[in-house]
N, C-alpha and C positions, 0 to 999 in steps of 0.2 A: 496726271498731275506731278509725273515724275520726269515727262518727256522721252518715256523708252523708247525704246525703238521698234518697229513693228515691219510684220513682213509677209507676204501676200496679201497685205489689206490687215491685217491681222495683231490684232496686240497683244502683249502676256500675258498671259489669266494672272500670274501675281498682280497684277494690278486691279486685279477684278475689284476686288473687296472695297479696296480705299478709293475708289471711282464712284462707290455707291455711298460711301460713309461719308467723301470729305461735301460739304454744304456749296453752292456755287454753280456759276453758268455752265453748263456739259452736264450736271452729275445724270450719273444715269439712273435713271425712275423703273426701264420697264428690262423684261427678261425672259427670254424663250432658251428652255433648254429639251433639248431631242435626246432621251435617251440615256443621257448622262447624271452624273453624281461628283459632281465638282466638291463637293464638303468633304469627300473621301478622296480624291483625286490632284488635289490641287494644295499647295505650298501655305500652311495656318487654316485649316481649314477651320480651325474655331471661329477664326477673326469673320468669315467668309457666310458662317452659319448666323453669325449676329447681322449682317449686311444683307442678307437676303429676306429677314424679316423686315427690314425697313423699306421695300422697295414698294414703288406703286402700283406695279400689279406685276405677277409672275405668272405666266402659264409653261405648264410642263406638258410633252408628248413624251406620254410612260406609261405603262402599264403597273408600275411597283410605287410605292408608296414607300418612298427611303426615305435617304438620313438627309437631300436635297430638294425632293418632290413636295418633302410634309409642310413644306415651305409655300408653296404655288398657292395663286389665288384661283388657279383653275388646271385642272388635271384632263388631256383627252388620251385616253385608251386608245391605243390601235388595236391590231386585230395581232393576234399570236403567231406565230413563226410556223404554226402546222396550219394555219387558216388562210395562208396566201405561200403562190407559187414562189421557185428561187432559179435565178441563175444566176451565177457567183461573174461579178467582176471587177472587183478589188483584189481577190487572195486569186484569180487569174494575172492578176501580174507579177506572182513570186514563184509560177509552175514552170517544172522543167519541158512542159514537153507541149505543144497545142492539143488544147481540148474542149470541147463545147457538150454540157449538160444543162440538160433543162430538169426541173423535180416541181411537181406539178402542187398543189395545195392537197392533203388530204383529207379536210373538211372545208364545208360551207360558210362561212363566215355571219353572223348573226344580220339581221335588214338591217337592223341600228347600228351597227358595226361599220369602220371605216375605217382603210388603209393606213398605212404612215405616208406615201407619197397622196395619197387622198387630201389629207389633213393638213398635210404641210404647204400642196400646193393652193387651197384656198386661204392659209393664211399666208403664204405669201401675194394672192393679188389683194388682200385687203390691205396689207403692210406699205407695198410697191406700187399701188397707182389709186389714183384722184378720181372720185366721183366725175361721171360725163363721157365722153368717147372717149377718154385713156383706158378706163374698167369696162366699156363696153367692146372694145378688141379685146384687151387681157382675158375677158369673160369668153369671148370667144375660141381663146385659144385654149382655155380652160376644157370648157365645153367639147373640143374635138381630141385633147387628152383622156378626158373622162368618156369619151363613144370609142376612142382606141382601147380603152383600159390599161394594166400592166401588158398585159400579155401582148396588144398589138403591137404595142410601142416597141417591146423585145424582138416582133415578130419585125419591122421594119428596119431596125435595128441591126439584125440578121439579113436580112436579105441586102442592105447597105453596104455591107461592112464586106471586106476583102476577101469574102468566102462564099458571099450569098448570091444571089442572080438579082446586079442592081436594077438593070432594065425594067424585070416583074414588079421591083419596088416602088418604080416611078410609078409604073399603071394603076398600083394598087391603091399610092398617096393620093395621084391627080383624083383617082374616083372619091376619095374620103372628102379632098378638099375644094371638089369645082361647085358643088349647091352653095357656098361662104363665102362671099365677097370679102367678109374683114379678113378672112384667112389669105387671101391670094396675094398679097405682098408675101408675107411670110413662105407661102408655097415656090414662088418666083425665086427669091435666094436658094430655097432649099434645093428646084430645077436644077438652078447654075451651078449649084455647087455638085450635087451628082453627077453632072454631067460632066464636069473637069476631072472627075473621080474615073470617068468610064474613061476620059478620054488618055489621061496619065496612064491609069496601068495595062491600055490596049484591050482585043476584041478579049470578051465573055469568056470563050476556050479556052485563053489561056491562061486565065485566070483560073478556072476549074481544073485545067491540066494541071495545076500546081498543088494541087491538093495532096500529095501523097499516098496514103494507106486510104484515104477520104474517096470515093470512085470518083473519078474524074466524067462518067458520065452523069453522075448526080447533077441536078437541075439549081445548085449552090443552097447552104442552108436555107432553115428557114424553123419556123416554131412546128411546121407539122414534120418535118423532116426530125427535130428531134423529139417530140412526144412517140416517134414512130421505135426512135433508142433510146428507153429510160435507162439504160446505164452512161449512156453518154460518145460521142463519136470521138476517136482520134484522127485530126488534121494534121498527123505528119512533129517533126524535129520542129524546134523556134527558129525562126528565120529574125536576119538582122534587119535593126529597126533605125544601126545609124547610118551612116551623121544625118540622115531624113529628120530623125525625131528633135534634132538641137535646133534652138534656136538663136545660138549664142553668134555673134562676127565669126563668120571664119567655119562656122562648123566645128568647133573644138570645147573642149570640157577645159573650164579655170581651174587649173590644181591650187591657186595660192593667188585668191581674192585678195584684194589689197588689205581691206578691213582687217582681213586673217592676218596678215603682214605686220600691220600695222600697229596690230594689239601684240604682237609678240615681247616687245620690249615691255610694255606694261604688264604682262603677262609674269614677267622673268623677276622684275622689281617690285610685284604686288607682295604686299608683308602677309604674313601665313595667316591664315583665320583661325581662329584661338574658341576655345569651350568655353561657355559661361563661368561666370567668377560662383564659386561657393563651393560647397562640400559636396565629394565620390570622385568617382575614377575619369579620365579624359579619357572619353573613346569616339572612336572614327565610325561612325552609323553609315552603309550602303543598306541596300535593298533587298529584294529580290521576288520571283512568284514563282508559282507551285501550277505542275501542269491542267490541276482538278481548282488552281485559286489564282488564276489567271488576274482577275478584275474583283470588283465591289460585287455586283451582279451575280457573279458565279456562289455566293454561299447561302444562298436561298434554296438549295438545294440538298436535299439529304443525303443524295448518291455523292454529291462532291466533295461534303464537308463530314462527312461520316470517317471512322477511325481516328487515329490519332490527332492531337492537336495541331496544327500547321502555324498557330497564331503564336509562334517564339521567339525570342533575343538569341541567336546563337553567339557562343559566347566560348571565347578561348580559355581550355584550363590555367593559363596563368593568371587571368583576369579572374577566371570564378576562385580563385584562388587567395588573389591580394584583396576581394571580398567580401570572399569567408561564406562561398555562395556553391551550393548542392545543387543537383541538377531537377529541376523542377521548379525551384522557387522562387521568389517573383523580385524582379529589379526594377526600380524605377529609372529610366530616362529623361533629361532634363534640357531643355534645346532654352534658344531666347523666348520664344514664344508660349512652349507648352511645355507640358509633361508629359507620360506614357507609364503605365506599369505591365507587364509580362510577364510570363514563366521563363526559365534560361533554358535552355537547349546546349549542354555544357561538349565540344568537340571541336578537336584539332585540325578540322576541317579550314580551319577559320586562321588567320593571322594572328597573334599576340596585340594587341591595341582598338581593334577592330571588332566590332559587333552590326550584326544582320539583323534587319526587322523587314518582314513581306508588307505588303502592297496591299489595298482595300479594306481593310478589316475595320473596325472602331462602328460596329454595331450596334452599341448603345445608348443611342442616343434618343432622347421622347420622340413620341409624333409617328413613329415609322407604323408599317404592317408585315413586316417582315419576321414570321414566327419561326420560321429554321433559323435563319440568320441573328436571333437576337438572343437564342442559344446558344452560337458558336459568337458573340462577339466581338474576340479580339481587341484591339484598340489602333488607333488611325497611325500608320506614320506622317502622314502628312500635318499632325496633330504637333509634331516637331519640326520640319520642315518650313524654313524665314522666308516670307513674304517679300521681306527686304534683302535676302542674297542671292544676289542674281549673276549673271555672266554679263557686260556692261554691253556687249557687240550685238547679241541677238535677245535679249535681255529676260534667257531661259531662266525660270526658275532653279539650284542648285539642290536637285532631290538625291542625291546620290557625294558621298564623302565628303560629311560636315560632322563636326564635332558637335559633342554632349556630354553632358557628366552623368554617370551612372553610379549608384546605390543600390545594396542590398534595401527593401523594402521594409520598414517597421512592421 
């Protein structure tokens, strides 16, 4: 509706509610969420809450009936974290040393249960392919993945990776794919890619010789090897991957994108944001997170929410005096889109004129089944954030550093 910019094929979530609520061609009528709670994590959560109730179909892959999924038409609960194996991929990108560690599932899943990947694989097949030959070929690929399973796919990736035994992976993949003609085009592409990788990296012995503390006599990483080392394997220090991993012209990092430079003049000349009109003291809101309260899903665990209340408004003594407020009294904060009320925590660790409100709370919505979280409901910071207040270059909502009016609750 606002012709906002997109990045990587994604549109700003600040536009989601209006794209559901505004009638006309292209209106969003269906939604799929996966372990998310956008009612508490996106700007103007109350408006999004109203929008979800107007969808034709809302499917949630989630084990919680939370503030978002309580609006879903279908909830597909996956297995729990102790019922599936784990090999970290995402957070290894933040590691300070090369390591590999596999953790098997502690408990067997029930026969009727499905893992996340099984649910998403089936949904992807149904949503992205038409009945007929396209669906048959996609189904053959799905059957292959199901036959391999999560651990089989991991084993192939380990063997095909820079620390694996790549020729052994080729033999394993050939055996799995040879009896299925529908997957032969896929295998041919994979084989060509892998052959090129082996040629680029040189002989397998040269790869294994560079493993550092990892034995050069080993036959390369595999799931079997990780099972034999339950505490993980140290693969040595990090290795440089730049500039090979850069896909920019000239293999260089662009430090001054034209869009950013062109926007400097607009930024410098933009009028200052104003607090909403009306009674109360003008205050600038910043967010915060706590080690035991990083996201909304952490609030339904007694071990994480026990102790003192962490959903408070941190307020400077000068502002507390101006508002005639004492520690623990309730302050009401109001923005253009909504208001929240929370106890104050007076501290000189914050600047005068600034207040801090934590992220992820607001478990007082009806229809949820989060018993522990409801007992520590707090209030949602995103009931204050404005879906219309965006950075014009990237469309990202202003979630930090926005003005509100604050006053002592009656």
